[in-house]
Residue frames as qw, qx, qy, qz and C-alpha x, y, z in Angstrom:
[[0.769, -0.415, -0.277, -0.398, 84.23, 188.75, 66.48],
 [0.343, -0.614, 0.610, -0.364, 85.21, 187.89, 70.03],
 [0.632, 0.095, -0.769, -0.030, 86.36, 184.33, 70.79],
 [0.605, -0.493, 0.327, -0.533, 84.75, 182.84, 73.88],
 [0.618, 0.168, -0.766, 0.057, 86.00, 179.66, 75.53],
 [0.634, -0.513, 0.289, -0.502, 84.72, 177.85, 78.62],
 [0.516, 0.224, -0.819, 0.110, 86.24, 174.84, 80.43],
 [0.675, -0.454, 0.281, -0.509, 84.82, 172.67, 83.19],
 [0.303, 0.269, -0.911, 0.076, 85.89, 169.41, 84.80],
 [0.805, -0.269, 0.083, -0.522, 83.63, 166.68, 86.15],
 [0.122, 0.416, -0.893, 0.120, 85.05, 163.65, 87.93],
 [0.894, -0.213, -0.208, -0.334, 83.75, 160.14, 88.58],
 [0.755, -0.517, 0.403, 0.026, 85.36, 157.40, 90.64],
 [0.878, 0.209, 0.318, 0.290, 86.87, 156.05, 87.40],
 [0.526, 0.137, 0.224, 0.809, 88.19, 159.16, 85.64],
 [0.001, -0.619, -0.194, 0.761, 87.90, 162.90, 85.01],
 [0.440, 0.602, 0.565, 0.353, 86.06, 164.55, 82.12],
 [0.163, -0.359, 0.058, 0.917, 86.92, 167.90, 80.57],
 [0.348, 0.746, 0.566, 0.052, 84.10, 169.85, 78.91],
 [0.277, -0.334, 0.214, 0.876, 85.37, 172.53, 76.53],
 [0.347, 0.752, 0.559, 0.033, 83.07, 174.92, 74.64],
 [0.216, -0.453, 0.185, 0.845, 84.05, 177.70, 72.24],
 [0.550, 0.734, 0.255, -0.305, 82.75, 179.64, 69.26],
 [0.567, -0.009, 0.532, 0.629, 84.26, 179.22, 65.80],
 [0.210, 0.675, 0.078, -0.703, 83.78, 182.59, 64.02],
 [0.074, 0.348, -0.684, -0.636, 84.87, 181.29, 60.61],
 [0.186, -0.179, -0.915, -0.311, 82.20, 178.56, 60.47],
 [0.435, -0.309, 0.049, -0.845, 79.70, 180.37, 62.72],
 [0.786, -0.248, -0.551, -0.130, 79.36, 177.43, 65.10],
 [0.423, -0.637, 0.499, -0.408, 79.60, 176.87, 68.82],
 [0.736, 0.161, -0.657, 0.004, 81.45, 173.62, 69.49],
 [0.581, -0.572, 0.416, -0.403, 81.21, 171.75, 72.75],
 [0.706, 0.298, -0.642, 0.018, 83.55, 168.78, 73.24],
 [0.781, -0.552, 0.219, -0.193, 84.12, 166.23, 75.97],
 [0.512, 0.548, -0.638, 0.174, 87.62, 164.85, 76.64],
 [0.802, -0.541, 0.217, -0.126, 89.02, 162.25, 79.00],
 [0.778, -0.311, 0.399, 0.372, 92.63, 161.16, 79.38],
 [0.122, -0.513, 0.439, 0.727, 93.48, 163.50, 76.52],
 [0.159, 0.182, 0.861, 0.448, 91.10, 161.75, 74.11],
 [0.389, 0.044, -0.103, -0.915, 88.13, 163.39, 72.39],
 [0.260, 0.190, 0.922, -0.214, 84.97, 161.48, 73.29],
 [0.213, 0.679, 0.697, 0.087, 82.17, 163.53, 71.76],
 [0.104, -0.171, 0.080, 0.977, 81.45, 166.86, 70.06],
 [0.225, 0.721, 0.656, 0.002, 78.18, 168.69, 69.38],
 [0.238, 0.035, 0.197, 0.950, 77.75, 171.88, 67.40],
 [0.150, 0.772, 0.536, -0.308, 75.25, 174.74, 67.43],
 [0.395, 0.401, 0.342, 0.752, 75.06, 177.08, 64.45],
 [0.062, -0.729, -0.340, 0.591, 74.58, 180.82, 64.82],
 [0.478, 0.790, 0.341, 0.175, 73.68, 183.45, 62.26],
 [0.500, 0.300, 0.012, 0.813, 75.91, 186.09, 60.76],
 [0.052, -0.534, 0.020, -0.844, 76.02, 189.31, 62.74],
 [0.644, -0.575, -0.505, 0.002, 74.89, 187.76, 66.03],
 [0.148, -0.866, 0.232, -0.418, 75.59, 190.37, 68.75],
 [0.385, 0.377, -0.751, 0.381, 78.45, 189.40, 71.03],
 [0.402, -0.246, 0.581, -0.664, 76.32, 189.36, 74.21],
 [0.882, 0.107, 0.064, -0.455, 73.95, 186.87, 72.56],
 [0.724, 0.410, -0.552, 0.056, 76.88, 184.82, 71.26],
 [0.049, 0.393, -0.750, 0.529, 78.38, 184.68, 74.73],
 [0.652, -0.105, 0.414, -0.626, 75.02, 183.57, 76.11],
 [0.895, 0.262, -0.238, -0.272, 74.83, 180.81, 73.46],
 [0.488, 0.426, -0.705, 0.287, 78.31, 179.59, 74.45],
 [0.233, -0.295, 0.666, -0.644, 77.35, 179.64, 78.13],
 [0.797, 0.028, 0.187, -0.574, 74.05, 177.83, 77.55],
 [0.834, 0.333, -0.427, -0.107, 75.63, 175.14, 75.34],
 [0.299, 0.416, -0.744, 0.430, 78.43, 174.62, 77.86],
 [0.452, -0.222, 0.541, -0.674, 75.98, 174.39, 80.78],
 [0.889, 0.117, -0.037, -0.442, 73.89, 171.78, 78.95],
 [0.729, 0.370, -0.568, 0.094, 76.92, 169.62, 78.21],
 [0.054, 0.379, -0.722, 0.577, 78.21, 169.86, 81.77],
 [0.638, -0.111, 0.392, -0.653, 74.79, 168.95, 83.17],
 [0.868, 0.239, -0.318, -0.296, 74.58, 166.05, 80.70],
 [0.543, 0.327, -0.713, 0.300, 77.80, 164.49, 82.04],
 [0.192, -0.267, 0.628, -0.705, 76.83, 165.20, 85.65],
 [0.784, -0.007, 0.115, -0.610, 73.46, 163.55, 85.10],
 [0.824, 0.262, -0.495, -0.087, 75.03, 160.49, 83.50],
 [0.344, 0.318, -0.740, 0.482, 77.48, 160.10, 86.38],
 [0.445, -0.194, 0.472, -0.736, 74.71, 160.55, 88.94],
 [0.885, 0.095, -0.092, -0.446, 72.65, 157.86, 87.21],
 [0.647, 0.361, -0.656, 0.144, 75.77, 155.69, 87.06],
 [0.032, -0.309, 0.725, -0.615, 76.19, 155.89, 90.84],
 [0.689, -0.035, 0.300, -0.659, 72.54, 154.93, 91.32],
 [0.859, 0.264, -0.325, -0.294, 72.72, 152.06, 88.81],
 [0.443, 0.388, -0.760, 0.274, 75.78, 150.54, 90.46],
 [0.221, -0.126, 0.736, -0.627, 73.69, 150.13, 93.60],
 [0.703, 0.162, 0.059, -0.690, 70.66, 148.82, 91.70],
 [0.427, -0.033, 0.899, 0.090, 69.44, 145.36, 90.70],
 [0.584, 0.641, 0.273, -0.416, 67.20, 146.75, 87.94],
 [0.650, 0.008, 0.579, 0.491, 68.56, 145.03, 84.81],
 [0.388, 0.763, 0.416, 0.307, 66.77, 147.39, 82.40],
 [0.150, -0.984, 0.047, 0.081, 68.14, 150.46, 84.16],
 [0.578, -0.534, 0.476, 0.394, 71.69, 149.07, 84.19],
 [0.612, 0.242, 0.599, 0.456, 71.57, 148.02, 80.52],
 [0.255, 0.895, 0.323, 0.175, 69.98, 151.27, 79.31],
 [0.229, -0.940, 0.200, 0.153, 72.57, 153.39, 81.09],
 [0.658, -0.320, 0.547, 0.407, 75.41, 151.09, 80.00],
 [0.565, 0.499, 0.516, 0.407, 74.40, 151.49, 76.35],
 [0.074, 0.988, 0.116, 0.075, 74.16, 155.26, 76.74],
 [0.409, -0.798, 0.370, 0.241, 77.66, 155.35, 78.21],
 [0.690, 0.020, 0.580, 0.432, 79.00, 153.02, 75.51],
 [0.417, 0.763, 0.386, 0.307, 77.55, 155.39, 72.89],
 [0.087, -0.989, 0.078, -0.085, 79.15, 158.36, 74.69],
 [0.676, 0.446, -0.454, 0.371, 82.50, 156.49, 74.89],
 [0.394, -0.649, 0.453, -0.467, 82.45, 156.51, 78.67],
 [0.726, 0.193, -0.653, -0.098, 84.01, 153.06, 78.55],
 [0.180, 0.180, -0.822, 0.509, 85.14, 152.46, 82.16],
 [0.459, 0.029, 0.447, -0.767, 81.64, 153.19, 83.47],
 [0.778, 0.209, -0.284, -0.520, 79.98, 151.15, 80.70],
 [0.528, 0.248, -0.805, 0.109, 82.28, 148.22, 81.47],
 [0.067, -0.096, 0.758, -0.641, 81.43, 148.36, 85.18],
 [0.621, 0.110, 0.190, -0.752, 77.70, 148.46, 84.43],
 [0.791, 0.232, -0.442, -0.354, 77.72, 145.49, 82.04],
 [0.353, 0.224, -0.852, 0.316, 79.88, 143.49, 84.44],
 [0.316, -0.024, 0.603, -0.732, 77.31, 144.18, 87.14],
 [0.740, 0.193, -0.083, -0.639, 74.50, 143.14, 84.80],
 [0.686, 0.269, -0.668, -0.104, 76.29, 139.90, 83.86],
 [0.107, 0.199, -0.834, 0.504, 77.08, 139.10, 87.51],
 [0.484, 0.089, 0.480, -0.726, 73.37, 139.35, 88.29],
 [0.823, 0.391, 0.213, -0.353, 72.16, 137.64, 85.09],
 [0.406, -0.441, 0.700, 0.389, 74.91, 135.32, 83.73],
 [0.483, 0.305, 0.772, 0.279, 72.73, 134.14, 80.83],
 [0.268, 0.862, 0.214, -0.373, 71.86, 137.65, 79.60],
 [0.725, 0.179, 0.379, 0.547, 73.50, 137.38, 76.17],
 [0.240, 0.886, 0.177, 0.354, 72.78, 141.01, 75.25],
 [0.383, -0.902, 0.198, 0.002, 74.74, 142.26, 78.26],
 [0.786, -0.262, 0.413, 0.379, 77.55, 139.82, 77.49],
 [0.598, 0.540, 0.339, 0.486, 77.70, 141.10, 73.93],
 [0.001, -0.966, -0.027, -0.258, 77.77, 144.73, 75.11],
 [0.623, -0.703, 0.291, 0.181, 80.54, 143.88, 77.56],
 [0.772, 0.063, 0.413, 0.480, 82.55, 142.37, 74.72],
 [0.377, 0.782, 0.243, 0.433, 82.01, 145.49, 72.61],
 [0.297, -0.946, 0.115, -0.057, 83.25, 147.68, 75.49],
 [0.742, -0.416, 0.389, 0.354, 86.39, 145.56, 75.78],
 [0.658, 0.387, 0.395, 0.511, 86.98, 145.85, 72.03],
 [0.121, 0.936, 0.143, 0.297, 86.45, 149.62, 72.13],
 [0.436, -0.860, 0.262, 0.029, 89.10, 149.86, 74.85],
 [0.455, 0.650, -0.608, 0.008, 91.61, 147.79, 72.87],
 [0.384, -0.364, 0.796, -0.295, 91.26, 144.70, 75.09],
 [0.709, 0.179, -0.462, -0.502, 90.33, 141.97, 72.60],
 [0.349, 0.129, -0.908, 0.194, 91.69, 139.12, 74.73],
 [0.183, 0.131, 0.685, -0.693, 89.17, 140.03, 77.41],
 [0.572, 0.243, -0.073, -0.780, 86.41, 140.28, 74.79],
 [0.385, 0.166, -0.864, -0.277, 86.82, 136.67, 73.64],
 [0.027, -0.129, -0.922, 0.365, 85.17, 135.15, 76.72],
 [0.381, 0.404, 0.444, -0.703, 81.91, 137.16, 76.72],
 [0.511, 0.417, -0.395, -0.640, 81.57, 136.87, 72.93],
 [0.279, 0.144, -0.944, -0.102, 82.19, 133.11, 73.12],
 [0.160, 0.247, 0.805, -0.514, 79.54, 132.83, 75.82],
 [0.467, 0.430, 0.048, -0.771, 77.13, 134.74, 73.54],
 [0.459, 0.318, -0.696, -0.452, 77.73, 132.30, 70.70],
 [0.142, -0.027, -0.976, 0.166, 77.06, 129.36, 73.02],
 [0.247, 0.362, 0.612, -0.659, 73.86, 130.94, 74.32],
 [0.559, 0.667, 0.213, -0.444, 72.60, 132.07, 70.91],
 [0.537, -0.192, 0.651, 0.502, 74.37, 130.08, 68.16],
 [0.425, 0.593, 0.610, 0.308, 72.01, 131.39, 65.46],
 [0.009, -0.959, -0.088, 0.269, 72.93, 135.06, 65.95],
 [0.746, 0.494, 0.044, 0.445, 75.24, 135.99, 63.06],
 [0.015, 0.899, -0.188, 0.394, 76.38, 139.20, 64.78],
 [0.701, -0.636, 0.315, -0.062, 77.69, 137.25, 67.76],
 [0.903, 0.077, 0.249, 0.343, 79.81, 135.03, 65.51],
 [0.470, 0.735, 0.013, 0.488, 81.14, 138.08, 63.66],
 [0.289, -0.881, 0.229, -0.296, 81.99, 139.84, 66.93],
 [0.842, -0.412, 0.331, 0.111, 83.78, 136.76, 68.25],
 [0.810, 0.377, 0.178, 0.411, 85.65, 136.49, 64.95],
 [0.199, 0.873, -0.109, 0.431, 86.79, 140.12, 65.25],
 [0.561, -0.750, 0.325, -0.128, 88.10, 139.43, 68.77],
 [0.905, -0.091, 0.324, 0.260, 90.03, 136.38, 67.55],
 [0.614, 0.649, 0.093, 0.439, 91.41, 138.39, 64.62],
 [0.094, -0.925, 0.179, -0.321, 92.53, 141.16, 66.98],
 [0.649, -0.614, 0.450, -0.009, 94.51, 138.67, 69.10],
 [0.145, 0.606, -0.717, -0.312, 96.06, 137.13, 65.97],
 [0.480, 0.015, 0.874, -0.076, 94.15, 133.83, 65.90],
 [0.333, 0.306, -0.440, -0.776, 93.35, 133.79, 62.19],
 [0.248, -0.070, -0.939, -0.227, 92.12, 130.21, 61.99],
 [0.033, -0.450, -0.780, 0.433, 89.62, 130.67, 64.83],
 [0.196, 0.464, 0.060, -0.862, 88.53, 134.03, 63.38],
 [0.288, 0.170, -0.668, -0.664, 87.84, 132.48, 59.96],
 [0.135, -0.273, -0.951, 0.043, 85.64, 129.78, 61.52],
 [0.057, 0.555, 0.555, -0.618, 83.44, 132.45, 63.13],
 [0.233, 0.446, -0.221, -0.835, 83.21, 134.63, 60.01],
 [0.222, 0.016, -0.868, -0.445, 82.26, 131.58, 57.94],
 [0.078, -0.423, -0.871, 0.236, 79.53, 130.72, 60.44],
 [0.135, 0.534, 0.240, -0.800, 78.23, 134.31, 60.37],
 [0.290, 0.314, -0.511, -0.746, 77.95, 134.07, 56.58],
 [0.155, -0.156, -0.965, -0.144, 76.28, 130.65, 56.81],
 [0.001, -0.547, -0.702, 0.456, 73.63, 132.29, 58.97],
 [0.256, 0.852, 0.188, -0.415, 73.38, 135.43, 56.80],
 [0.736, 0.282, 0.390, 0.476, 74.57, 135.10, 53.21],
 [0.272, 0.797, 0.171, 0.512, 74.41, 138.89, 52.74],
 [0.565, -0.779, -0.068, 0.262, 76.60, 139.81, 55.69],
 [0.511, 0.792, -0.130, 0.307, 78.96, 142.31, 54.06],
 [0.277, -0.828, 0.430, -0.229, 80.94, 142.98, 57.24],
 [0.849, -0.273, 0.452, 0.024, 81.75, 139.29, 57.62],
 [0.813, 0.494, 0.127, 0.280, 83.08, 139.11, 54.04],
 [0.183, 0.885, -0.268, 0.334, 85.25, 142.16, 54.73],
 [0.568, -0.651, 0.475, -0.169, 86.52, 140.52, 57.92],
 [0.943, 0.072, 0.293, 0.142, 87.36, 137.37, 55.98],
 [0.587, 0.726, -0.092, 0.347, 89.50, 139.48, 53.64],
 [0.190, -0.837, 0.405, -0.315, 91.31, 140.98, 56.63],
 [0.829, -0.365, 0.417, -0.075, 91.87, 137.49, 58.04],
 [0.887, 0.373, 0.113, 0.247, 93.41, 136.23, 54.79],
 [0.332, 0.821, -0.241, 0.397, 95.80, 139.20, 54.76],
 [0.425, -0.731, 0.449, -0.290, 96.84, 138.87, 58.40],
 [0.928, -0.145, 0.343, 0.020, 97.36, 135.13, 58.04],
 [0.765, 0.567, -0.024, 0.304, 99.52, 135.74, 54.96],
 [0.042, 0.835, -0.380, 0.394, 101.67, 138.01, 57.13],
 [0.502, -0.558, 0.568, -0.338, 101.88, 135.65, 60.12],
 [0.524, 0.273, -0.783, -0.193, 101.65, 132.27, 58.32],
 [0.500, -0.238, 0.639, -0.535, 99.54, 130.73, 61.08],
 [0.758, 0.226, 0.569, -0.225, 97.49, 128.44, 58.81],
 [0.291, -0.219, 0.700, 0.614, 98.91, 126.96, 55.59],
 [0.278, 0.522, 0.775, 0.224, 95.54, 126.42, 53.86],
 [0.058, 0.917, 0.289, -0.269, 94.49, 130.02, 54.41],
 [0.220, -0.672, 0.384, 0.593, 97.88, 131.20, 53.16],
 [0.384, 0.011, 0.782, 0.492, 97.76, 129.05, 50.02],
 [0.193, 0.626, 0.693, 0.302, 94.47, 130.59, 48.87],
 [0.164, -0.690, -0.299, 0.639, 94.90, 134.15, 50.15],
 [0.173, -0.183, 0.395, 0.884, 95.88, 135.78, 46.84],
 [0.169, -0.299, -0.673, -0.655, 92.57, 135.10, 45.12],
 [0.340, -0.586, -0.731, 0.081, 90.30, 134.82, 48.13],
 [0.231, -0.443, -0.278, 0.820, 91.22, 138.20, 49.62],
 [0.101, 0.107, -0.335, -0.931, 90.15, 140.08, 46.49],
 [0.315, -0.348, -0.794, -0.386, 87.05, 137.90, 46.16],
 [0.327, -0.565, -0.658, 0.375, 85.97, 138.68, 49.74],
 [0.108, -0.367, -0.063, 0.922, 86.60, 142.40, 49.24],
 [0.180, -0.081, -0.574, -0.794, 84.51, 142.35, 46.09],
 [0.355, -0.482, -0.791, -0.127, 81.63, 140.60, 47.84],
 [0.284, -0.500, -0.477, 0.664, 81.84, 143.03, 50.75],
 [0.009, 0.288, -0.093, -0.953, 81.57, 146.14, 48.55],
 [0.237, -0.260, -0.726, -0.591, 78.73, 144.67, 46.49],
 [0.400, -0.593, -0.696, 0.063, 76.69, 144.30, 49.69],
 [0.333, -0.826, -0.208, 0.404, 78.09, 147.39, 51.46],
 [0.579, 0.628, 0.132, 0.503, 79.28, 149.86, 48.77],
 [0.210, -0.959, 0.082, -0.172, 80.14, 152.44, 51.45],
 [0.811, -0.396, 0.236, 0.361, 83.31, 150.43, 52.13],
 [0.703, 0.344, 0.301, 0.545, 84.66, 151.52, 48.75],
 [0.041, -0.987, -0.007, 0.152, 86.34, 154.84, 49.52],
 [0.391, 0.814, -0.415, 0.106, 89.80, 156.18, 48.70],
 [0.336, -0.582, 0.712, -0.204, 91.48, 154.36, 51.59],
 [0.867, 0.097, 0.464, -0.155, 89.87, 151.09, 50.48],
 [0.740, 0.668, -0.072, 0.031, 91.32, 151.59, 47.00],
 [0.091, 0.789, -0.577, 0.189, 94.74, 152.31, 48.47],
 [0.609, -0.360, 0.673, -0.219, 94.59, 149.17, 50.63],
 [0.892, 0.325, 0.300, -0.093, 93.55, 147.02, 47.68],
 [0.548, 0.781, -0.283, 0.096, 96.38, 148.42, 45.55],
 [0.185, -0.689, 0.667, -0.216, 98.93, 147.79, 48.30],
 [0.800, -0.099, 0.567, -0.169, 97.71, 144.19, 48.57],
 [0.835, 0.539, 0.111, 0.002, 98.03, 143.67, 44.83],
 [0.337, 0.814, -0.428, 0.202, 101.58, 145.10, 45.04],
 [0.799, 0.003, -0.545, 0.254, 102.45, 142.61, 47.78],
 [0.077, 0.363, -0.477, 0.797, 102.78, 145.10, 50.65],
 [0.501, -0.426, -0.744, -0.118, 100.67, 143.02, 53.03],
 [0.348, -0.365, -0.521, 0.689, 101.42, 144.93, 56.26],
 [0.060, 0.148, -0.033, -0.987, 100.46, 148.29, 54.78],
 [0.390, -0.213, -0.636, -0.630, 97.41, 146.79, 53.06],
 [0.438, -0.417, -0.777, 0.175, 96.18, 145.24, 56.30],
 [0.202, -0.383, -0.395, 0.811, 96.41, 148.51, 58.21],
 [0.185, 0.036, -0.297, -0.936, 94.66, 150.46, 55.44],
 [0.472, -0.280, -0.708, -0.444, 91.79, 147.97, 55.25],
 [0.399, -0.407, -0.704, 0.424, 91.52, 147.76, 59.02],
 [0.036, -0.232, -0.156, 0.959, 91.21, 151.55, 59.10],
 [0.345, -0.125, -0.516, -0.774, 88.39, 151.33, 56.53],
 [0.488, -0.382, -0.783, -0.055, 86.53, 148.86, 58.75],
 [0.317, -0.402, -0.535, 0.672, 86.92, 151.00, 61.88],
 [0.087, 0.112, -0.093, -0.985, 85.81, 154.14, 60.06],
 [0.425, -0.266, -0.660, -0.560, 82.70, 152.33, 58.87],
 [0.451, -0.438, -0.728, 0.274, 81.93, 151.33, 62.45],
 [0.167, -0.294, -0.272, 0.901, 82.36, 154.92, 63.55],
 [0.250, -0.043, -0.356, -0.899, 79.98, 156.18, 60.85],
 [0.491, -0.347, -0.744, -0.293, 77.39, 153.55, 61.67],
 [0.365, -0.382, -0.632, 0.567, 77.61, 154.38, 65.35],
 [0.010, 0.239, 0.087, -0.967, 76.90, 158.03, 64.58],
 [0.331, -0.004, -0.479, -0.813, 74.24, 157.41, 61.95],
 [0.560, -0.236, -0.726, -0.323, 72.24, 154.49, 63.29],
 [0.375, -0.211, -0.764, 0.481, 72.48, 154.54, 67.06],
 [0.325, -0.613, -0.160, -0.702, 69.42, 156.01, 68.74],
 [0.633, -0.272, -0.645, 0.331, 70.46, 154.42, 72.03],
 [0.237, -0.077, -0.356, 0.901, 71.19, 157.75, 73.63],
 [0.362, -0.237, -0.216, -0.875, 67.84, 159.19, 72.56],
 [0.687, -0.354, -0.602, -0.202, 66.13, 156.22, 74.18],
 [0.518, -0.214, -0.546, 0.623, 68.09, 156.85, 77.35],
 [0.015, -0.065, 0.108, -0.992, 67.12, 160.54, 77.34],
 [0.529, -0.313, -0.436, -0.657, 63.50, 159.56, 76.78],
 [0.691, -0.353, -0.623, 0.100, 63.53, 157.15, 79.72],
 [0.429, -0.239, -0.395, 0.776, 65.19, 159.83, 81.84],
 [0.062, 0.885, 0.461, -0.033, 62.66, 162.47, 80.64],
 [0.333, -0.653, 0.152, 0.663, 65.51, 164.69, 79.42],
 [0.464, 0.360, 0.566, 0.578, 64.68, 165.00, 75.73],
 [0.089, 0.730, 0.179, -0.653, 64.37, 168.52, 74.36],
 [0.634, 0.743, 0.176, -0.122, 63.91, 170.12, 70.96],
 [0.105, 0.840, -0.507, -0.163, 67.63, 170.95, 70.56],
 [0.447, -0.298, 0.841, 0.065, 68.69, 167.33, 71.06],
 [0.658, 0.412, 0.627, -0.066, 66.01, 166.12, 68.67],
 [0.441, 0.872, -0.044, -0.208, 66.74, 168.81, 66.06],
 [0.090, -0.697, 0.687, 0.183, 70.42, 167.87, 66.14],
 [0.541, -0.038, 0.840, 0.020, 69.55, 164.19, 65.74],
 [0.626, 0.645, 0.410, -0.155, 67.18, 164.90, 62.83],
 [0.278, 0.879, -0.313, -0.227, 69.82, 166.99, 61.06],
 [0.284, -0.490, 0.812, 0.142, 72.43, 164.24, 61.48],
 [0.596, 0.212, 0.774, -0.023, 70.07, 161.64, 60.04],
 [0.541, 0.795, 0.182, -0.206, 69.03, 163.83, 57.10],
 [0.088, 0.798, -0.552, -0.228, 72.70, 164.41, 56.29],
 [0.408, -0.248, 0.875, 0.075, 73.33, 160.65, 56.49],
 [0.634, 0.473, 0.596, -0.134, 70.33, 159.90, 54.24],
 [0.398, 0.854, -0.146, -0.303, 71.58, 162.38, 51.64],
 [0.021, 0.617, -0.769, -0.168, 74.73, 160.21, 51.40],
 [0.033, -0.035, 0.998, 0.027, 72.98, 156.83, 51.76],
 [0.520, 0.022, -0.019, -0.853, 69.40, 157.27, 50.47],
 [0.736, 0.021, -0.575, -0.358, 68.82, 153.52, 50.07],
 [0.245, 0.099, -0.846, 0.464, 69.47, 152.59, 53.72],
 [0.483, -0.565, -0.534, -0.403, 66.10, 151.66, 55.28],
 [0.584, -0.412, -0.504, 0.485, 67.60, 151.82, 58.79],
 [0.216, -0.043, -0.078, 0.972, 68.34, 155.51, 58.38],
 [0.322, -0.353, -0.390, -0.787, 64.82, 156.30, 57.23],
 [0.623, -0.493, -0.606, -0.027, 63.46, 154.32, 60.16],
 [0.493, -0.321, -0.389, 0.709, 65.62, 156.17, 62.68],
 [0.003, 0.121, 0.108, 0.987, 64.57, 159.52, 61.17],
 [0.486, -0.460, -0.531, -0.520, 60.93, 158.47, 61.53],
 [0.620, -0.455, -0.548, 0.329, 61.60, 157.62, 65.20],
 [0.323, -0.137, -0.182, 0.919, 63.23, 161.02, 65.74],
 [0.219, -0.285, -0.306, -0.881, 60.27, 162.79, 64.15],
 [0.590, -0.496, -0.604, -0.200, 57.90, 160.78, 66.35],
 [0.548, -0.379, -0.440, 0.601, 59.84, 161.80, 69.44],
 [0.103, 0.054, 0.037, 0.993, 59.76, 165.43, 68.30],
 [0.403, -0.427, -0.491, -0.643, 55.99, 165.14, 67.93],
 [0.628, -0.504, -0.571, 0.160, 55.69, 163.76, 71.46],
 [0.418, -0.201, -0.261, 0.847, 57.89, 166.55, 72.80],
 [0.094, -0.201, -0.208, -0.952, 55.85, 169.28, 71.08],
 [0.530, -0.487, -0.575, -0.388, 52.60, 167.68, 72.27],
 [0.586, -0.441, -0.516, 0.443, 53.86, 167.67, 75.87],
 [0.225, -0.066, -0.086, 0.968, 54.75, 171.36, 75.55],
 [0.302, -0.376, -0.425, -0.766, 51.21, 172.11, 74.31],
 [0.607, -0.529, -0.593, -0.005, 49.80, 170.41, 77.42],
 [0.477, -0.290, -0.344, 0.755, 52.05, 172.53, 79.65],
 [0.010, 0.112, 0.132, 0.985, 50.78, 175.72, 77.99],
 [0.481, -0.490, -0.541, -0.485, 47.12, 174.69, 78.45],
 [0.627, -0.470, -0.527, 0.330, 47.92, 174.10, 82.10],
 [0.314, -0.115, -0.149, 0.931, 49.57, 177.52, 82.40],
 [0.212, -0.341, -0.354, -0.844, 46.49, 179.14, 80.85],
 [0.605, -0.535, -0.544, -0.228, 44.30, 177.45, 83.45],
 [0.536, -0.303, -0.433, 0.658, 46.55, 178.55, 86.30],
 [0.070, 0.018, 0.014, 0.997, 45.97, 182.13, 85.24],
 [0.542, -0.015, -0.039, -0.839, 42.24, 181.63, 84.53],
 [0.239, -0.026, 0.955, -0.171, 40.76, 178.45, 86.05],
 [0.531, 0.494, 0.514, -0.459, 37.41, 179.21, 84.34],
 [0.242, 0.530, -0.524, -0.621, 38.88, 179.19, 80.83],
 [0.835, 0.151, 0.422, -0.318, 36.51, 176.62, 79.32],
 [0.745, 0.612, -0.244, -0.102, 38.21, 176.28, 75.94],
 [0.143, 0.631, -0.731, 0.215, 41.52, 175.59, 77.69],
 [0.605, -0.207, 0.670, -0.377, 39.86, 172.98, 79.95],
 [0.878, 0.354, 0.202, -0.250, 38.37, 171.18, 76.96],
 [0.592, 0.695, -0.407, 0.028, 41.56, 171.36, 74.92],
 [0.150, -0.579, 0.754, -0.271, 43.67, 170.14, 77.86],
 [0.757, -0.047, 0.573, -0.309, 41.48, 167.09, 78.35],
 [0.845, 0.521, 0.018, -0.118, 41.60, 166.22, 74.65],
 [0.352, 0.753, -0.540, 0.136, 45.36, 166.81, 74.53],
 [0.388, -0.464, 0.742, -0.288, 45.99, 164.61, 77.59],
 [0.864, 0.161, 0.418, -0.229, 43.91, 161.80, 76.08],
 [0.722, 0.670, -0.173, -0.003, 45.78, 162.13, 72.81],
 [0.057, 0.752, -0.630, 0.188, 49.14, 162.21, 74.61],
 [0.694, -0.284, 0.627, -0.213, 48.50, 158.89, 76.37],
 [0.891, 0.382, 0.244, -0.017, 48.10, 157.21, 73.00],
 [0.437, 0.828, -0.317, 0.149, 51.10, 159.09, 71.62],
 [0.299, -0.676, 0.639, -0.215, 53.19, 158.07, 74.63],
 [0.849, -0.047, 0.514, -0.112, 52.23, 154.41, 74.21],
 [0.778, 0.625, 0.012, 0.060, 53.23, 154.57, 70.53],
 [0.180, 0.838, -0.475, 0.199, 56.61, 156.10, 71.36],
 [0.549, -0.498, 0.642, -0.195, 57.35, 153.49, 74.02],
 [0.908, 0.191, 0.371, -0.040, 56.59, 150.67, 71.58],
 [0.711, 0.681, -0.053, 0.169, 58.67, 151.95, 68.68],
 [0.130, 0.796, -0.504, 0.309, 61.65, 152.95, 70.83],
 [0.856, -0.405, 0.293, -0.133, 61.70, 149.73, 72.80],
 [0.033, 0.648, -0.740, -0.181, 65.20, 148.29, 72.47]]
């Protein structure tokens, strides 16, 4: 089977993006990936059947590549418009889409613009902090996260995020205060317990706080145990290796293993739970059946691994609802085409009117359930 490979480059004011699409004959998939600064940002795959003729395979590669290129071009066009806009919803929606797509410089610029226009918008401040953390700039994340905590002191997530920023800059005592507060607000906050374990280990390495050091041996294992009881998905092979290294006294290696476990969990949750990009596509009227089918498949795969996660079932229901809306809109287009050919087609007239009435209710439902 012939190997086909296409490359395109799209540039913004901030950086250049490489779109690379090729077919993998061994797994019968077309893979389309986006890179920037040598880093892989995103990959989507399209399956193809055995024995697909080469002309059709080439067309599939071309179509997939064209869609990905247009996707990035559309995002960058919207970015240019948003940077000139004062529409907070538009700026935030696009910023979240770009955060989800790992287009961090553009997301950072958008959330900074949002915060400059609305200094008390704690959601935008939190998103800005997350962008800083994603870019490895925790010192810069402390300020927006701290502002979030001051604006909304009862939000456990904000305390946990601030704690993670403090932990990343090596301030174990300050980090522990925030994780404790997150747990006070939500006793079943597994991520905060895991972060407490990380904090005990890092403090034992750096000896910043004597009290934390004196109790780290027992408390670290206790926090890890609580974390996996609430979030059993933490407990993979790397987790076991990190726990063993801690028990053997190799604190540096244990810390890095456990930190890797936390970051991998974040990556999985980002892929499994985030429907931010679907909401953006919906608002931009760019949803299609391929995007939705891919999303539904991802969620079904995630549910097969985590059948007791209500969030996953909810997101799958949302995706099915969006698919229903998409199919309904296509039915309306076909009724309209029938009437263009034969304006006197009475059954088509009646069906179109009923479908349009039904679609208005469907559209209202979708807007409510996908409202961020």
